N, C-alpha and C positions, 0 to 999 in steps of 0.2 A: 552478586548477580543472582537472580531467581532462576534456577534451573529446574526443569520439569521433574517432579517427584521429590525434590529436596524440601520444599516448604509447603505448608497447607495454605489454602485460600485465605483463611482468617489471618495469617501472618503477612499477607501481601496488602499493601495499601496503594491508593491511587497517587500518593506523593512520592513513591519510590522512583529514583532515577538511577539508571545503570549506564555506565560508559564503557564501550569497548574501544580502547585507545588505538591510535594509528599504528602502533608497533605490535598489536595483538592479532593473532589468528585463532578463531574459535571454531571448533568442529563439533557438529551435533545439533540437536534440537534445543532451541531456547524458548521457554514459555515464561511470560512475564506479565506483570500488571504495572501501571504507572507509566514511566517513560524509559525508553531504551534509545541511546544515541550510539551509532556505529560510525567510528572513524577508521577502524581497521577492517579486517576481513572476517566474514562469517561464512563458513561452508556448512550449510544445513538449513533446516526449517526455522522460521521465527513465527511464533504464534502467541496470541493473547485472547482471553475470553471475550466473547461478543459484547457483553454488557460492562466490561471492565473500565471503559473510558481510556484504554491504553493508547499511547502514541509511540510510533517508531520513527526515528529520524536517521536516515543514512546520509552522513555528511559528504561534502564534495570529494573527500579522499576515501570514503567508505566504499566497500564492495561486498555485496551479498550474493552468494552462489547457492540458491535454494528458494523454495516457495515461502511466501509471506502471507500470513492470515492475521491481520491486525486491524482494529476499527479505524484508526487514523494513521496514515502513512505519509511522511514527507521525505522525498528523495532528492538529494543533491548530487549523489555519486552514481555508482553503477549497481544494477540489479540484474542477475541472470536467473530467471525463474518466474513463476506465476505470482501475481499479487492480488490478494482479495482484501478490499478495503470497504467495510460496510458503512462508514461514516463519511470520510473525506480522504482524498488522495491529492497531494500537491507535488508537482514535478518542477524542480528548479531549473534554471537556465543551462546548467551543466549536467543535468540528469541524463543517464543512458539506461534504457531498459530493453531486455530481450525476453519476451514471454507474453503470456496472456494477462490482461489486466481486467479485473472485475471491480467495479466501483459504483458508488451511489452518487457522489459529487466529485468532480475532478477539476483541478486548476493546473494549467500547463503554462509555464513561462517560456518566452521566446528562447529557442536554442535547445530545448529538451528534445530527446530522441526516443521513440518507441519503435522497436522492431518486434512486431507481434500483433495481437488482436486486442481491441477494446470492447468490453461488454458492460453496458450500463444495466444496473438492477432497476428495471422500470417499475417494479412493484414498490420498492423502497423509495425511489427517487421521483416517481411520477412520470408523466409523459415527457420525453426529451426529443427535441427537434434540432437538427443541425443548424448551427450559426444563429440560433434564436428565432428561426422561422417557425411559422405555424404549419401544422399538417394540412395538406391540400386534399380535397376530396375530388376525385376524378370520376365523372359519370360517363359511361360508355353509351352513347346514344347513336342510333342509326338514322342517317338522313334519308328521307324519301322524296 
């Protein structure tokens, strides 16, 4: 596992995959590149460099209690904390989230639950309109 302060950036590669098994509980900050798959419990922050191409997957039995700041995030389990995803966020049908969600692109499967706030990064993702509608321009005119 790549733990913050343990390895230099040059030692990290995008092909690294780290698994936190269902029987594991990890406490503290995890900084990684490549892929991180959480089947167990993480109590602490999870982060990856913006341009690293990193992907975090929280499996259906996984549980994260802390903030996440990773470019691509796939959630099938439970997350308690804010999630910052600069590339893509996917919520599976059994995903449960409590916290603020900051995303550029989001995909939510039927059954996913979010208790919190959704914030789209409009600068990164362009103009976003609910349910694929286009923005309406309303003109206030006075009838005489």
